[in-house]
C-alpha positions in Angstrom: 5.6 -5.4 -15.8 3.3 -6.8 -13.1 2.1 -4.1 -10.8 1.5 -3.7 -8.1 0.5 -1.8 -4.5 2.8 -0.7 -1.4 0.9 -1.2 1.9 2.4 1.1 4.4 4.4 -2.0 6.4 5.8 -3.2 3.3 7.2 0.4 2.6 8.8 0.4 6.2 10.7 -2.4 6.0 11.6 -2.3 2.4 13.8 0.6 4.0 14.6 -1.1 7.7 16.4 -3.0 5.2 17.0 -1.6 2.2 15.8 -3.5 -0.5 15.7 -3.1 -3.4 12.5 -3.2 -6.0 12.8 -5.3 -8.9 11.9 -2.9 -11.8 8.3 -3.0 -11.5 5.4 -0.9 -11.4 5.0 0.3 -8.4 2.0 2.5 -6.2 0.6 3.5 -3.5 -2.7 4.5 -1.7 -2.8 8.0 0.0 -3.7 6.2 2.8 0.0 5.0 3.0 1.8 8.1 2.5 -0.9 9.2 5.4 0.1 7.1 7.7 3.9 6.9 6.9 4.0 11.4 7.4 1.5 11.2 10.0 3.1 9.3 12.4 4.1 11.3 15.3 7.3 10.3 16.4 8.6 11.1 13.1 11.7 13.7 12.8 12.7 15.6 10.5 15.0 13.6 8.1 13.3 11.1 7.9 10.4 13.1 6.5 13.1 13.8 3.4 14.0 10.2 3.3 10.3 9.1 3.5 9.2 12.2 1.1 11.9 11.4 -1.3 11.3 7.6 -1.4 8.1 7.1 -2.3 8.9 10.4 -4.7 9.2 6.4 -6.4 5.8 5.5 -6.7 2.9 6.6 -8.6 0.6 7.7 -6.4 -3.4 6.8 -6.8 -5.9 9.1 -4.9 -9.2 7.7 -3.2 -11.2 8.8 -6.9 -15.4 8.0 -6.5 -14.5 4.3 -7.4 -12.2 2.8 -4.9 -15.0 5.0 -2.8 -17.5 2.8 -3.8 -15.8 -0.6 -3.7 -14.1 1.2 0.1 -17.6 1.0 0.3 -18.3 -2.6 -0.8 -15.4 -4.2 0.6 -16.0 -2.5 4.5 -19.6 -3.4 4.6 -18.1 -7.2 3.2 -15.8 -7.6 4.5 -15.9 -5.3 7.9 -12.2 -4.6 7.3 -10.5 -1.3 8.9 -11.0 1.7 6.8 -7.9 2.4 5.5 -7.2 -0.8 5.1 -10.5 -1.5 2.7 -8.9 1.4 1.4 -5.9 0.0 -0.1 -8.1 -3.0 -0.5 -10.2 -0.8 -3.4 -7.3 0.5 -4.3 -5.3 -2.6 -5.7 -8.5 -4.4 -7.0 -9.2 -0.7 -9.1 -5.5 -0.6 -10.4 -5.7 -4.3 -11.1 -2.4 -4.4 -9.1 -1.3 -6.9 -7.1 -1.2 -5.8 -2.7 2.4 -6.6 -1.4 2.1 -6.8 2.8 2.4 -8.4 5.3 -0.5 -7.9 7.5 -1.9 -11.1 8.7 -5.6 -10.2 7.3 -5.1 -8.7 4.5 -2.6 -11.4 3.0 -5.7 -14.7 3.9 -8.3 -11.9 1.7 -9.8 -14.6 -1.6 -10.8 -12.6 -4.2 -7.2 -10.9 -4.0 -3.3 -10.7 -4.6 -1.6 -10.1 -2.3 2.4 -11.2 -1.3 4.6 -10.3 0.5 7.0 -8.2 0.0 10.3 -11.3 -0.5 7.8 -12.6 -2.7 8.4 -10.0 -5.3 12.7 -10.6 -5.7 
C-alpha cells in the first residue's frame, strides 16, 4: 500500500465530488485539520461531516522532526508557513502529497500528485 498525505484542497474536492479513496494509507497534517475546521462559514452540520471524514485518516501532529524540516523548507523555497508544514510532514512520513496547489505540484524534491492520479 502507498502512503499519501492529503492536502486541504484534496479533502474538500473529495467530499464535494463523492470521491472514494482506494485502499492505501492516508494521513493528514494537523494543519489541514485546523484549516478545514476553522473556516468561518462552516455550519455545524458541515463540521460534523468533516470530523467524520477526517476520522478516517491518521492525523500527524507537529513534532521536532517536522518543525525542523519546515524551517529548512520555508527558508529555501519561501513557501507559506502552512504549505511548508504540509510539505515537511509528507517528507517526514515518506508519503506522497496529494494536492491541487500548483506551486506544490511543481516541487521537484517531493513526491506529489493530484487526487485523480491515485484512482
